N, C-alpha and C positions, 0 to 999 in steps of 0.2 A: 582463239582463231585457228582454223584448220587451213592447210595449204594443199594444193594438188601437186603431185610430183610430176615434173617435166621429163626427167630422165632418171635413170637408176644405175648405181654402181653395186655389183655383186662382189663382195669383198671377204677377205679372210686369209689365213695362212696357206702355204703350199699344201695341196692335197685336199682342200676342203670342198672342192667341187665347183669353184667359181665359173670355169668355162662351161661346164655342162649346164649349170643352172642359168647362167646368163644367156646361153644359146636358146634354151627352152623358153625362158621368159620373153626374149626378143621375138621369137616365133609367135607366142601366144598373144602378145600385145601389139603385134605389127610394127615392132621397133627395129632399129638398126643395131646390130651387134658390133661392138668395138672390143676386140681381143687385146687386152693390155700388153700381153707378152710379145705381140707382134710389133710393138713400138719401142721395145728396148733397143738401144744402140748395140752394135756388135761387141763393143767393149764390155758392156754389162753382161751380156749373154756369156761371153768368154770367162768373165770373172766368176759368175755363178757356176758355170760348168766345171770350173777348177775348184769349187767348194769354198769360194771366198764370198762372204756376205757383202751385199751392197751397202754403201754408206748413204747418209742423207744427201751428200753432194752427188753421188752416182745417180740417185733417184730424181734429182731436181729437174733436169732436162726432160726426162721421161714423163714426169708428172705434167710438165708444161705442154708436152706434145699431146698427152691424153686430154688435158684441159682444152686445147685447141680443137681436138676432134669432137669433144662434147659441144663446144661452142659452134662448130661448123654444122653439126647435126641440128642443133636448136635453130640456127639461122635458116635452115631448110624446112623447118616445121616438123622435124622428125623427133621421135622419142628414142634417145640412145639408151642402150643397155651395155654398160662397160664392165668387163671382167678385169678386176684390178685388186691387188692385195690391199692397198690403202691402209697399211698397218698402223700408222700413227695419225693422231688427230690433225697435226699440221699438214700431213699429206692430204687428208680429206678436205681440210679447209682450202687448200690450194685448188682442188678440184671444184669445190663449191664456188670459188671465185669465178669460175669459167661459165657457169650457167645457173640461172635462178631455179629454186625449188628442186635441188638435186637430192634424191633419196638414196639411202644405203641399205642393202640387205646384207647383214653380217652373218656369215655361215660359221657358227661357233662349233669347234671340233676339238676333242681332247688330243693332246700331243701324241699319245700312243697311236691313235687312229691316223693322224696325219703322217706319222712316220711309216706306218704300214702301207698307206696308200701311195706315198711318194716312192717308197722302195719298190712297189709293184709296177710303176710306170716305166715304159721302155722307150718312149719317144719324146722325152722332155729334157731340157738342159738342166733343170734344177735337181741336184742330188739330195738324197735323204739326209746327208750330213748338214744341210742348211736349215732343216726344220727347227732345230733348237734355237737358232738365231732369229727365226721368224717369230717364235713365241716370246723370245726376249724383247723384241722390238714392238710386239703387239700392244696397242692401247685400245682395248675394247670400247666401241662407241655406244655403250649402253645408255648413256644419258644425253646423247646428242640428238638434235632435232631430226625429224624425217628419217628415222632409223628403225629397221625391223631386225631383231635378233632371232635367228632360227637355229635349232639344233641341227648341226651339219651331219649327224648320223641318221637322220630321217631319210626316207626314200626320196629319190629325185622328184617323183610325181607329187608327193605331198608338199615338198618344199616349194616347187614351182607353183602349185595351186595357191598356196598361202601368199607367196610373193606377188603373184599376179593380182590376187584380190586386194592385197594391201596397196600396191602401187597404182591401182586404177580407181581408188576411192580416196576420200578425204583422209588425211593422215595425222596420226599422233605416234610417238614412240611406242613400240610394242615388242613383246618378247614371246616367241612361240617355241618353247623349249621342251614341250612334252613329246614323247615318241609317238609316231603315227605309222 
């Protein structure tokens, strides 16, 4: 049986391109963008800015707020596109509990590339020193339902084209890891 995706989470470690991909996908599918970083409480932002990784407890309320935003968009008949790290399966399950048929686009990126990208950002609270902790926490969703795995080193345009095609058609788990 195939299912249609109602909303989508663009996920991965810091520096993988979640915000850029989510913004472009939302524009292409006429969806509403939810920028996960905007929902972190000030305590979480301060902790990360000081180079301290978040704990599961730190993330719990944040994930609940994001789940509420997904649910709110669904109740209005909107397709939400959420940019969120969603590093662990239990985090993704918490988001799945908020709305039916939630899809995930996993931007898979080598740690060396993530470090380079995060070090080059000037306007973000997440320092490069936290990239290693993101990879330590990451549980890749490669066997989970309604999940597309994409090589995060591909061009933005090619990632967005594939993500849009995938999330607007009947779905099965898929991996698009070839360079384009």
